MIDOSE-1310 file (N, C-alpha, C; in nm, 2 decimals, decimal comma, always signed):
residues 220
mqil	-1,39/-0,04/+1,77/-1,26/-0,08/+1,75/-1,17/+0,04/+1,77; -1,04/+0,01/+1,82/-0,95/+0,12/+1,86/-0,83/+0,13/+1,78; -0,79/+0,25/+1,74/-0,67/+0,27/+1,66/-0,57/+0,36/+1,73; -0,44/+0,33/+1,73/-0,34/+0,41/+1,78/-0,26/+0,47/+1,67
ived	-0,25/+0,61/+1,66/-0,17/+0,68/+1,56/-0,04/+0,73/+1,63; +0,07/+0,69/+1,58/+0,20/+0,73/+1,63/+0,26/+0,83/+1,53; +0,24/+0,96/+1,55/+0,28/+1,06/+1,46/+0,31/+1,19/+1,53; +0,43/+1,24/+1,50/+0,47/+1,36/+1,57/+0,43/+1,49/+1,50
esri	+0,38/+1,49/+1,38/+0,33/+1,61/+1,31/+0,19/+1,63/+1,35; +0,16/+1,73/+1,43/+0,03/+1,75/+1,49/-0,08/+1,76/+1,39; -0,05/+1,83/+1,28/-0,16/+1,85/+1,18/-0,20/+1,72/+1,11; -0,10/+1,64/+1,08/-0,13/+1,51/+1,02/-0,20/+1,42/+1,12
aafv	-0,15/+1,42/+1,24/-0,22/+1,33/+1,34/-0,36/+1,37/+1,36; -0,39/+1,50/+1,37/-0,53/+1,55/+1,39/-0,61/+1,52/+1,27; -0,56/+1,54/+1,15/-0,63/+1,51/+1,03/-0,67/+1,37/+1,02; -0,58/+1,28/+1,04/-0,61/+1,13/+1,04/-0,70/+1,09/+1,15
araf	-0,68/+1,14/+1,27/-0,76/+1,11/+1,38/-0,91/+1,14/+1,36; -0,93/+1,26/+1,30/-1,07/+1,30/+1,27/-1,13/+1,21/+1,17; -1,06/+1,17/+1,07/-1,11/+1,08/+0,97/-1,15/+0,95/+1,03; -1,07/+0,89/+1,11/-1,10/+0,76/+1,17/-1,22/+0,78/+1,27
qaeg	-1,22/+0,89/+1,34/-1,34/+0,91/+1,43/-1,47/+0,92/+1,36; -1,46/+0,98/+1,24/-1,58/+0,99/+1,15/-1,63/+0,86/+1,11; -1,54/+0,76/+1,11/-1,58/+0,62/+1,07/-1,63/+0,54/+1,19; -1,64/+0,61/+1,31/-1,69/+0,55/+1,43/-1,59/+0,47/+1,51
lgvh	-1,46/+0,50/+1,49/-1,35/+0,43/+1,55/-1,30/+0,51/+1,67; -1,25/+0,44/+1,77/-1,18/+0,51/+1,88/-1,04/+0,53/+1,85; -0,99/+0,65/+1,87/-0,86/+0,69/+1,83/-0,78/+0,75/+1,95; -0,65/+0,71/+1,96/-0,55/+0,77/+2,05/-0,43/+0,81/+1,97
vatd	-0,36/+0,92/+2,01/-0,25/+0,96/+1,94/-0,13/+0,97/+2,03; -0,01/+0,91/+1,98/+0,11/+0,92/+2,05/+0,21/+1,00/+1,97; +0,29/+1,09/+2,03/+0,37/+1,18/+1,95/+0,52/+1,13/+1,94; +0,55/+1,02/+2,00/+0,69/+0,97/+1,99/+0,68/+0,82/+2,01
ateg	+0,80/+0,75/+1,99/+0,80/+0,60/+2,00/+0,78/+0,56/+2,14; +0,84/+0,63/+2,24/+0,83/+0,59/+2,38/+0,68/+0,58/+2,42; +0,61/+0,69/+2,39/+0,47/+0,70/+2,43/+0,39/+0,59/+2,35; +0,43/+0,57/+2,22/+0,36/+0,48/+2,14/+0,37/+0,33/+2,19
igra	+0,49/+0,29/+2,23/+0,52/+0,16/+2,28/+0,44/+0,14/+2,41; +0,44/+0,25/+2,50/+0,37/+0,24/+2,63/+0,22/+0,22/+2,61; +0,16/+0,30/+2,52/+0,02/+0,29/+2,49/-0,02/+0,15/+2,43; +0,07/+0,11/+2,33/+0,04/-0,02/+2,26/+0,04/-0,14/+2,35
ldnr	+0,13/-0,13/+2,45/+0,14/-0,25/+2,54/+0,04/-0,24/+2,66; +0,00/-0,12/+2,69/-0,09/-0,11/+2,81/-0,24/-0,11/+2,77; -0,27/-0,10/+2,64/-0,41/-0,09/+2,60/-0,43/-0,19/+2,48; -0,56/-0,22/+2,46/-0,59/-0,31/+2,35/-0,63/-0,23/+2,22
ydlv	-0,54/-0,24/+2,12/-0,57/-0,17/+2,00/-0,59/-0,27/+1,89; -0,67/-0,23/+1,79/-0,69/-0,32/+1,67/-0,60/-0,29/+1,55; -0,54/-0,17/+1,56/-0,45/-0,13/+1,45/-0,36/-0,01/+1,50; -0,23/-0,01/+1,46/-0,14/+0,10/+1,48/-0,11/+0,16/+1,35
vldl	-0,12/+0,29/+1,34/-0,07/+0,36/+1,22/+0,06/+0,43/+1,26; +0,17/+0,40/+1,20/+0,30/+0,43/+1,25/+0,38/+0,52/+1,15; +0,43/+0,63/+1,19/+0,52/+0,71/+1,12/+0,66/+0,66/+1,15; +0,75/+0,67/+1,06/+0,89/+0,61/+1,08/+0,99/+0,72/+1,13
mlpd	+0,95/+0,85/+1,11/+1,05/+0,95/+1,15/+0,99/+1,02/+1,28; +1,04/+0,97/+1,39/+0,99/+1,01/+1,52/+1,10/+1,09/+1,60; +1,06/+1,18/+1,69/+1,17/+1,26/+1,75/+1,26/+1,18/+1,84; +1,22/+1,07/+1,89/+1,31/+0,99/+1,98/+1,36/+0,86/+1,93
gdgl	+1,36/+0,85/+1,79/+1,42/+0,73/+1,74/+1,35/+0,69/+1,61; +1,40/+0,59/+1,55/+1,35/+0,53/+1,42/+1,22/+0,45/+1,45; +1,12/+0,48/+1,38/+1,00/+0,40/+1,40/+1,01/+0,25/+1,37; +1,11/+0,21/+1,29/+1,14/+0,07/+1,26/+1,18/+0,00/+1,39
smlr	+1,25/+0,07/+1,48/+1,28/+0,00/+1,61/+1,16/-0,02/+1,69; +1,06/+0,07/+1,69/+0,94/+0,05/+1,76/+0,86/-0,06/+1,70; +0,86/-0,07/+1,56/+0,79/-0,18/+1,49/+0,85/-0,31/+1,53; +0,98/-0,32/+1,54/+1,05/-0,45/+1,58/+1,00/-0,49/+1,72
elhq	+1,00/-0,39/+1,82/+0,96/-0,43/+1,95/+0,81/-0,46/+1,96; +0,73/-0,39/+1,89/+0,59/-0,43/+1,89/+0,56/-0,57/+1,84; +0,63/-0,60/+1,73/+0,61/-0,73/+1,67/+0,66/-0,84/+1,76; +0,77/-0,81/+1,84/+0,82/-0,91/+1,93/+0,72/-0,93/+2,05
rrpe	+0,66/-0,82/+2,10/+0,58/-0,83/+2,22/+0,43/-0,84/+2,20; +0,39/-0,79/+2,08/+0,25/-0,80/+2,05/+0,23/-0,84/+1,90; +0,27/-0,96/+1,87/+0,28/-1,00/+1,73/+0,14/-1,00/+1,66; +0,03/-1,01/+1,74/-0,10/-1,01/+1,68/-0,15/-0,87/+1,64
lpvl	-0,08/-0,77/+1,68/-0,12/-0,63/+1,66/-0,08/-0,58/+1,52; -0,17/-0,55/+1,43/-0,12/-0,51/+1,29/-0,07/-0,37/+1,30; +0,03/-0,34/+1,22/+0,09/-0,21/+1,21/+0,09/-0,17/+1,06; +0,03/-0,05/+1,04/+0,04/+0,01/+0,90/+0,13/+0,13/+0,91
ilsa	+0,24/+0,12/+0,83/+0,33/+0,23/+0,82/+0,28/+0,34/+0,73; +0,29/+0,47/+0,78/+0,25/+0,59/+0,70/+0,37/+0,68/+0,71; +0,45/+0,69/+0,61/+0,58/+0,76/+0,62/+0,63/+0,82/+0,49; +0,70/+0,93/+0,51/+0,77/+0,99/+0,39/+0,89/+0,91/+0,35
rndl	+0,94/+0,82/+0,43/+1,05/+0,74/+0,39/+1,00/+0,62/+0,31; +1,01/+0,64/+0,17/+0,94/+0,55/+0,08/+1,04/+0,48/-0,01; +1,17/+0,47/+0,02/+1,26/+0,39/-0,06/+1,23/+0,24/-0,04; +1,26/+0,17/-0,15/+1,23/+0,03/-0,15/+1,30/-0,05/-0,03
ptrl	+1,43/-0,03/+0,00/+1,48/-0,10/+0,12/+1,41/-0,08/+0,25; +1,36/+0,05/+0,27/+1,29/+0,08/+0,39/+1,15/+0,00/+0,39; +1,08/+0,01/+0,28/+0,96/-0,06/+0,27/+0,97/-0,21/+0,30; +1,07/-0,27/+0,23/+1,09/-0,42/+0,25/+1,13/-0,45/+0,39
hgfe	+1,22/-0,36/+0,45/+1,26/-0,39/+0,59/+1,14/-0,38/+0,68; +1,05/-0,28/+0,65/+0,93/-0,27/+0,73/+0,84/-0,40/+0,73; +0,83/-0,45/+0,61/+0,75/-0,58/+0,60/+0,82/-0,69/+0,67; +0,95/-0,70/+0,66/+1,03/-0,80/+0,73/+1,01/-0,79/+0,88
lgav	+1,00/-0,67/+0,93/+0,98/-0,65/+1,08/+0,84/-0,67/+1,12; +0,75/-0,70/+1,03/+0,61/-0,73/+1,07/+0,50/-0,64/+1,03; +0,53/-0,53/+0,96/+0,43/-0,44/+0,91/+0,33/-0,51/+0,82; +0,21/-0,48/+0,83/+0,11/-0,54/+0,74/+0,08/-0,46/+0,61
dflp	+0,12/-0,33/+0,61/+0,10/-0,24/+0,50/+0,19/-0,12/+0,51; +0,21/-0,06/+0,40/+0,30/+0,06/+0,39/+0,23/+0,16/+0,29; +0,21/+0,28/+0,34/+0,15/+0,39/+0,26/+0,24/+0,51/+0,27; +0,29/+0,56/+0,15/+0,39/+0,67/+0,16/+0,31/+0,80/+0,17
kpfs	+0,38/+0,90/+0,23/+0,34/+1,04/+0,23/+0,40/+1,11/+0,11; +0,32/+1,20/+0,05/+0,19/+1,24/+0,08/+0,09/+1,13/+0,04; -0,02/+1,12/+0,10/-0,11/+1,01/+0,09/-0,26/+1,06/+0,06; -0,33/+0,97/+0,00/-0,48/+0,99/-0,01/-0,55/+0,94/+0,11
ldel	-0,63/+1,03/+0,17/-0,70/+0,99/+0,29/-0,80/+0,87/+0,26; -0,86/+0,87/+0,15/-0,95/+0,76/+0,11/-0,87/+0,63/+0,10; -0,75/+0,63/+0,05/-0,67/+0,51/+0,04/-0,63/+0,46/+0,18; -0,59/+0,56/+0,27/-0,56/+0,52/+0,40/-0,67/+0,45/+0,47
lara	-0,79/+0,51/+0,46/-0,91/+0,45/+0,53/-0,94/+0,31/+0,47; -0,93/+0,30/+0,33/-0,96/+0,17/+0,27/-0,86/+0,06/+0,32; -0,73/+0,10/+0,33/-0,63/+0,00/+0,37/-0,65/-0,03/+0,52; -0,69/+0,07/+0,60/-0,71/+0,04/+0,74/-0,83/-0,05/+0,76
rvql	-0,94/-0,03/+0,68/-1,06/-0,12/+0,69/-1,02/-0,27/+0,66; -0,93/-0,29/+0,56/-0,88/-0,42/+0,53/-0,82/-0,49/+0,65; -0,73/-0,42/+0,72/-0,67/-0,47/+0,84/-0,76/-0,49/+0,95; -0,86/-0,40/+0,97/-0,95/-0,41/+1,08/-1,05/-0,53/+1,06
rrvh	-1,08/-0,56/+0,93/-1,16/-0,68/+0,90/-1,08/-0,81/+0,94; -0,95/-0,80/+0,91/-0,87/-0,92/+0,93/-0,85/-0,95/+1,08; -0,85/-0,85/+1,16/-0,82/-0,88/+1,30/-0,95/-0,90/+1,38; -1,07/-0,88/+1,31/-1,19/-0,90/+1,39/-1,23/-1,05/+1,40
vedd	-1,17/-1,11/+1,50/-1,19/-1,25/+1,53/-1,30/-1,26/+1,64; -1,41/-1,33/+1,61/-1,52/-1,33/+1,70/-1,49/-1,41/+1,83; -1,41/-1,51/+1,82/-1,38/-1,59/+1,94/-1,31/-1,50/+2,05; -1,36/-1,51/+2,17/-1,30/-1,43/+2,28/-1,15/-1,46/+2,31
dhrv	-1,12/-1,58/+2,28/-0,98/-1,62/+2,31/-0,89/-1,61/+2,19; -0,94/-1,54/+2,09/-0,86/-1,51/+1,97/-0,81/-1,63/+1,90; -0,90/-1,72/+1,87/-0,88/-1,84/+1,80/-0,97/-1,85/+1,68; -0,92/-1,89/+1,57/-1,00/-1,91/+1,45/-1,00/-2,06/+1,42
rvrg	-1,12/-2,12/+1,39/-1,13/-2,26/+1,37/-1,20/-2,29/+1,23; -1,14/-2,38/+1,16/-1,19/-2,43/+1,04/-1,17/-2,58/+1,04; -1,28/-2,66/+1,04/-1,28/-2,80/+1,05/-1,18/-2,84/+1,17; -1,09/-2,93/+1,15/-1,00/-2,96/+1,26/-0,88/-2,87/+1,29
leld	-0,87/-2,77/+1,21/-0,76/-2,67/+1,22/-0,80/-2,55/+1,30; -0,71/-2,52/+1,40/-0,74/-2,41/+1,49/-0,61/-2,32/+1,48; -0,64/-2,19/+1,46/-0,53/-2,09/+1,45/-0,53/-2,00/+1,58; -0,42/-2,01/+1,66/-0,41/-1,92/+1,77/-0,35/-1,79/+1,73
varr	-0,43/-1,68/+1,72/-0,39/-1,56/+1,67/-0,28/-1,49/+1,76; -0,30/-1,50/+1,89/-0,20/-1,44/+1,98/-0,06/-1,50/+1,97; -0,06/-1,63/+1,97/+0,07/-1,70/+1,96/+0,12/-1,74/+1,82; +0,04/-1,71/+1,72/+0,07/-1,74/+1,59/+0,11/-1,89/+1,57
qahl	+0,03/-1,97/+1,62/+0,05/-2,12/+1,61/-0,08/-2,18/+1,56; -0,06/-2,29/+1,49/-0,17/-2,37/+1,44/-0,18/-2,50/+1,51; -0,30/-2,54/+1,54/-0,32/-2,67/+1,61/-0,41/-2,76/+1,51; -0,36/-2,87/+1,48/-0,43/-2,96/+1,39/-0,44/-3,10/+1,46
gdrl	-0,55/-3,14/+1,51/-0,56/-3,25/+1,59/-0,48/-3,24/+1,72; -0,38/-3,33/+1,74/-0,30/-3,31/+1,86/-0,16/-3,25/+1,82; -0,15/-3,20/+1,70/-0,02/-3,15/+1,66/-0,02/-3,00/+1,67; +0,09/-2,94/+1,72/+0,11/-2,80/+1,73/+0,22/-2,76/+1,63
vdls	+0,18/-2,66/+1,55/+0,27/-2,62/+1,43/+0,30/-2,47/+1,45; +0,43/-2,44/+1,46/+0,48/-2,30/+1,46/+0,49/-2,25/+1,32; +0,44/-2,13/+1,30/+0,44/-2,07/+1,16/+0,53/-1,95/+1,15; +0,58/-1,93/+1,03/+0,65/-1,81/+1,00/+0,55/-1,70/+0,99
dref	+0,60/-1,57/+0,98/+0,51/-1,46/+0,97/+0,42/-1,47/+0,85; +0,48/-1,49/+0,73/+0,41/-1,50/+0,61/+0,31/-1,62/+0,61; +0,35/-1,73/+0,66/+0,26/-1,85/+0,67/+0,14/-1,82/+0,76; +0,17/-1,75/+0,87/+0,06/-1,72/+0,96/-0,04/-1,62/+0,89
rllh	+0,01/-1,52/+0,83/-0,08/-1,42/+0,77/-0,16/-1,47/+0,66; -0,10/-1,56/+0,58/-0,17/-1,62/+0,47/-0,28/-1,71/+0,52; -0,25/-1,79/+0,62/-0,35/-1,88/+0,67/-0,46/-1,81/+0,74; -0,42/-1,70/+0,81/-0,52/-1,62/+0,88/-0,62/-1,56/+0,78
vlmt	-0,57/-1,51/+0,67/-0,66/-1,45/+0,56/-0,76/-1,56/+0,51; -0,71/-1,68/+0,48/-0,79/-1,79/+0,43/-0,90/-1,83/+0,54; -0,85/-1,84/+0,66/-0,94/-1,90/+0,77/-1,05/-1,79/+0,81; -1,02/-1,67/+0,79/-1,12/-1,57/+0,83/-1,21/-1,54/+0,71
htdq	-1,19/-1,61/+0,60/-1,28/-1,60/+0,48/-1,32/-1,74/+0,45; -1,37/-1,82/+0,55/-1,40/-1,96/+0,53/-1,50/-1,98/+0,41; -1,46/-2,08/+0,33/-1,54/-2,12/+0,21/-1,55/-2,02/+0,10; -1,47/-1,91/+0,12/-1,47/-1,81/+0,01/-1,34/-1,83/-0,07
vvsr	-1,35/-1,82/-0,20/-1,23/-1,83/-0,28/-1,15/-1,69/-0,27; -1,03/-1,70/-0,22/-0,94/-1,58/-0,21/-0,84/-1,59/-0,32; -0,84/-1,49/-0,41/-0,75/-1,49/-0,53/-0,61/-1,47/-0,49; -0,52/-1,52/-0,57/-0,37/-1,50/-0,55/-0,34/-1,36/-0,54
erll	-0,40/-1,27/-0,62/-0,37/-1,13/-0,62/-0,41/-1,07/-0,49; -0,52/-1,11/-0,43/-0,56/-1,05/-0,30/-0,46/-1,10/-0,19; -0,43/-1,23/-0,19/-0,33/-1,28/-0,10/-0,20/-1,21/-0,11; -0,16/-1,19/-0,23/-0,03/-1,12/-0,25/-0,03/-0,98/-0,19
aevw	-0,14/-0,91/-0,21/-0,16/-0,77/-0,16/-0,17/-0,76/-0,01; -0,24/-0,85/+0,05/-0,27/-0,85/+0,19/-0,15/-0,90/+0,27; -0,08/-1,00/+0,22/+0,02/-1,07/+0,30/+0,16/-1,01/+0,27; +0,19/-0,98/+0,14/+0,32/-0,94/+0,10/+0,33/-0,78/+0,07
gydf	+0,21/-0,72/+0,05/+0,21/-0,58/+0,02/+0,18/-0,55/-0,12; +0,15/-0,43/-0,15/+0,11/-0,39/-0,28/+0,22/-0,37/-0,38; +0,35/-0,38/-0,34/+0,46/-0,35/-0,43/+0,52/-0,47/-0,49; +0,47/-0,59/-0,46/+0,53/-0,71/-0,51/+0,47/-0,74/-0,65
dphs	+0,56/-0,80/-0,73/+0,52/-0,84/-0,87/+0,40/-0,93/-0,87; +0,29/-0,89/-0,94/+0,16/-0,97/-0,94/+0,18/-1,10/-1,01; +0,29/-1,12/-1,08/+0,32/-1,25/-1,15/+0,41/-1,34/-1,07; +0,44/-1,29/-0,95/+0,53/-1,37/-0,86/+0,46/-1,50/-0,82
nvvd	+0,54/-1,61/-0,79/+0,48/-1,73/-0,74/+0,49/-1,75/-0,59; +0,52/-1,64/-0,52/+0,54/-1,65/-0,38/+0,42/-1,71/-0,30; +0,30/-1,68/-0,35/+0,18/-1,73/-0,28/+0,18/-1,88/-0,29; +0,20/-1,93/-0,41/+0,19/-2,08/-0,43/+0,30/-2,15/-0,35
vcvr	+0,42/-2,09/-0,35/+0,53/-2,15/-0,27/+0,49/-2,15/-0,12; +0,43/-2,04/-0,07/+0,40/-2,04/+0,07/+0,29/-2,14/+0,10; +0,19/-2,15/+0,01/+0,08/-2,25/+0,03/+0,14/-2,39/+0,04; +0,24/-2,42/-0,05/+0,30/-2,55/-0,05/+0,37/-2,58/+0,09
rlrh	+0,44/-2,47/+0,14/+0,50/-2,49/+0,27/+0,40/-2,51/+0,38; +0,29/-2,44/+0,37/+0,19/-2,46/+0,47/+0,13/-2,60/+0,47; +0,10/-2,65/+0,35/+0,05/-2,78/+0,34/+0,15/-2,89/+0,39; +0,28/-2,86/+0,36/+0,38/-2,96/+0,41/+0,38/-2,95/+0,56
rlgp	+0,37/-2,84/+0,62/+0,38/-2,82/+0,77/+0,26/-2,89/+0,84; +0,14/-2,86/+0,78/+0,01/-2,90/+0,84/-0,02/-3,05/+0,81; +0,03/-3,10/+0,70/+0,00/-3,24/+0,66/-0,12/-3,25/+0,58; -0,16/-3,37/+0,54/-0,27/-3,40/+0,45/-0,41/-3,36/+0,49
dapi	-0,42/-3,33/+0,62/-0,56/-3,29/+0,68/-0,58/-3,14/+0,67; -0,48/-3,07/+0,62/-0,50/-2,92/+0,61/-0,62/-2,89/+0,52; -0,71/-2,80/+0,56/-0,83/-2,78/+0,48/-0,81/-2,66/+0,38; -0,70/-2,67/+0,31/-0,67/-2,56/+0,21/-0,69/-2,62/+0,07
etvr	-0,78/-2,57/+0,00/-0,81/-2,62/-0,13/-0,76/-2,52/-0,24; -0,71/-2,58/-0,35/-0,68/-2,50/-0,46/-0,80/-2,48/-0,56; -0,83/-2,36/-0,59/-0,93/-2,33/-0,69/-0,86/-2,29/-0,82; -0,85/-2,38/-0,92/-0,77/-2,37/-1,03/-0,79/-2,24/-1,11
nvgy	-0,67/-2,17/-1,14/-0,67/-2,05/-1,21/-0,73/-1,93/-1,14; -0,76/-1,95/-1,01/-0,82/-1,84/-0,93/-0,74/-1,81/-0,80; -0,74/-1,91/-0,71/-0,67/-1,89/-0,59/-0,69/-2,01/-0,49; -0,72/-1,98/-0,36/-0,72/-2,08/-0,26/-0,85/-2,06/-0,17
raaa	-0,88/-2,16/-0,10/-1,00/-2,16/-0,01/-0,97/-2,24/+0,11; -1,01/-2,19/+0,23/-1,02/-2,28/+0,35/-1,16/-2,34/+0,35; -1,17/-2,46/+0,33/-1,30/-2,53/+0,31/-1,35/-2,59/+0,44; -1,47/-2,54/+0,48/-1,53/-2,59/+0,60/-1,61/-2,72/+0,57
């Protein structure tokens, strides 16, 4: 699996790159947004680790462009800009996770592993299937029978987590952390609201089961 690090501080970039390489991952480093966009569009990466303070612009602008042109590519923000509005804006623009600097290397590796497991789809055409439901990862669309359903970013990510853990019960807490990020209130009902929207969009044949007091499951 391949990781792109977009970081202009050479010591941090080298430190993180060596850690990922020790995990058996292929690593490339870009030192500014222009190089990062070029590499991300010209090569196939499984994860981007993105700093927001780059010499040629705001990393959020790069995130926006990446999400528009490569929506299936997960981006983990690693930045000293850690105020709440910036974190929320990053998630709105498509980031899958946000880790502030200074950071724990073990935590960065753990969060990266979560994202790499999520994007490891065995089908060559990047489709995940559970019963009659098919999720097109590249286009972020769901097919159920002869119906085509466009999904919002949160709906897609929640459904993707469930479908890549078929027949496993996924807790509300885990869905909240993986889809909304670690800073959301664990008592929030946003997971249940999103599941209700998904069921409404997909109709009665959606293979999403509620496991009472625990979470949800995509049942095969």
